[in-house]
C-alpha positions, 0 to 999 in steps of 0.5 A: 500500500502506498503512502497516498493510499494509506492516507485515504484510509479512515483513521481515528485521530483526536489530537492533531500533530499541532496539538489541537483536540477535536472529535470527528462526528463519525468517532463521537462514541470515543469522546466520553472517554476523554471527557472523563479524564482530568488534567492529572490524567493528561499530565500522567500520560506525558510524564510516562511517555517522557520516562519511557523515551528516556529509559529507551535512550539509557538502555540503548547506551547500556547495551552499547557499553556491553551491559545488555545482550540486546536492546529493543527500542520503542522510540516513536511508539510512546503514544500507542503504548502509554495510551492503550496501556491506561485503557486496559482495566485493572483485572484484564490480562496483557500479552506483550510482544518484546517492545512494550516497555511503555505498556509495562510502565502503565501496569507497574512493571519494575523497569529493571526487570526488563533490563535483567531479562535483556541482560540474561540474568533471569528466566522471565523478569517478572511474575505475570501472576502478580502483575497480569502483564505476561512475559515478553514473547521473543518468538514472533506471534506466539503471544497472540495465540497464548492471549487468545487461549487465555481469553477463551478460558476467561469466557469458559470461567464465566468472567465475561458479560456478567451483571457484576461489571466490576468483576468481568475480565478481558485480554489484550495482545500486542504485536507488530505489522510483521507478525500479521503475516504469521499463521499464529495471528490468523489462527488467533483471529479464527479461534477468537471469533468462533469462540466470541472470546473477550480479546482486543488485538492491538497491532502497532504498525510501525511501518517496518518488519525489521527491513521489510516495509509494510507495503511488501506485507499487505495490499489492504489496511491491516485493521481489515486483516481480521474481518474475514475471520469475523473480527472487526477492526479500526485504524487509529493514529498511534501517535495520538495518545488520546485516541490510543487511550479512548479506542482501547478503553472502549473496546476493552470495555466491550470485550469485557461485557461480552462484545467479542474480539476486536482489532486495533491497528495503531499507525505509528513509526519506529524512529530508531533501529529494530534492535541494537543489532540493526542499522535502519539507514541501510533500508529507509530514507532520512526523509521518511524518518523526518516525516514521522518525527514531525508527528512525534507523540511527545511533541504533540501532547506537549503542544496540547498541554501548553494550550491548556496552560501547563508551563515550563516547570512541569516539563522540567520536572519530567526531564528531571524525573527521567534523568533520575530514573536513568541514573538509578537504572545505570547504577543498578545495572552495573551492580548486577552480578552473575546469577547462581548457576543453579538458577537454570534448573529452577522453575523448569517444572512446577514440581521437583523432577528426577531428571532435573535433579540428576542433571543438577547433581552431575553439574555439581559433581563436575564442578567439584572435580575441577581444581579448586572447585568452581569459582 
């Protein structure tokens, strides 16, 4: 799909690139979700987006200095992640891909847990049973099947569409434009539709599946990908944090209350590299990058806030909070030690297993046989 064709696709945008707020009449159903927000909510959105970006910059520097095995930047996608993250309910379950640092922020994940996982010092990083934010999925698209199965289970357990609205649950799964070409995603659409599962599929279309542009992956808008399976969808401006919030909240509410599956395509852009092992200058132009930088989600929200009378002191406070966070995670990262070798045998099975115990004993004996023992 060409840029001209993409521009003609209907898209929910509530906040224009110059910070003007307005609700087109065809999207009036989303207005109430913004009207419920307070100034404190708008400030929270910006603060978290700013912290997310500063975290990305610091994590990239840590990887370059040999402190992380890999880093997966999300600069440019802050509006899609912070907005949608806050649109998810407190009982809902979240199945991320591997770039959802912003969604993690909105649901209380310790950012050091993300760094520990990318450093390779633990097996997961956080406990999804405690947070409802499930573990990062490095294998492309697998999390979408996991999320669909979980959503089917939520419905089987009778936690959807009940009169006790506060107790109902839904599921959201994040994936990129490249993952839509995976069979796992199509299978998820099918199972979600036929089981009327309470799930929102949230596709962050950041224009590039590593070095493959989105127009080489599809000839139709991605939000239509689920329609043949019975999953309706909509495209939003993913650099508009308010649209991301309102549309996600509305369709999570619908799924929770028995409305079935829905797909959101958030049109956004990966400003940086796919990962720190990638060089995007090899496959895209500087003109394209500058086009999207002019639609930056942080700049857009800052312009909106300044129109509301928010002054320099708030933005200086956000900068200071970002620097304090960066200093803290840098110190914590450099202080990390190597994990005990026995960790590789823990949590393989939920109960003790004789084969695992045998392997651990072999390793203990081997280490003991070395001169001076293992250090």
